[in-house]
Residue, then its C-alpha position, 0 to 999 in steps of 0.5 A: m214825505k218832506n222830500i216828495f213835497l219838496v220834488i213835487t214842488l220843484l217839477a211843478s216850479c219847473t213846469l210852470f217856467s217853461q210855460q211862462t218863457d214859451s208863452i213869453g217867446k210866442a208873444l214876442s214873436a207874434k209882436i215882431s211879425v205883426k210889426m214887421k207885416d205893418s212895417l213892410n206890407l208883408s202877405e200873410k204868408q210872409q208873416a207867418a214865416i217870420y213868426e216861425i223863425n222868431k220862434q225858433l230863435s225864441d226857443k234857442s235863446m231860451m235853451v241857452w238861458k237854460q243851459y248856461g244860465q248867468r255864466d259869462s259865456v251866455q251872452r256869446f251864445l245869444q249873439r250867435i243866435e241873433n247874427t242868424r236872424d237876418s239870413l234867415y229873414k232874406t230867405v222869406l223876404p224878397n229882396e227890396k222888402y229885405w233891404l227895407y227892413r235892413e235900413k229900418k233895423s239900422s236906423l232903430v239900432n242906432n236911435n235915429n228913427 
């Protein structure tokens, strides 16, 4: 009986963790897409595409965390996922908006905003 309770508790915890990470990924994707819409003057269609890209990248990152956990290799795999972001954005954004995005990103990364 004690083992059954333990298994049920573990399953419930895993389900809750999965739901929380999914909602965090959705919230972060929404925040990024709204910010990009405002700063780059994107259409609703472009914003929706940016949201989907960010959601997919978030889902991939969560899978890497689940698979590799706290191992040293997790950072390398997360960076590989992150390195695909710009090329995915390029398929959605018109050329001038893509380069504006890159300028803003560079400024943010270099802390020159």
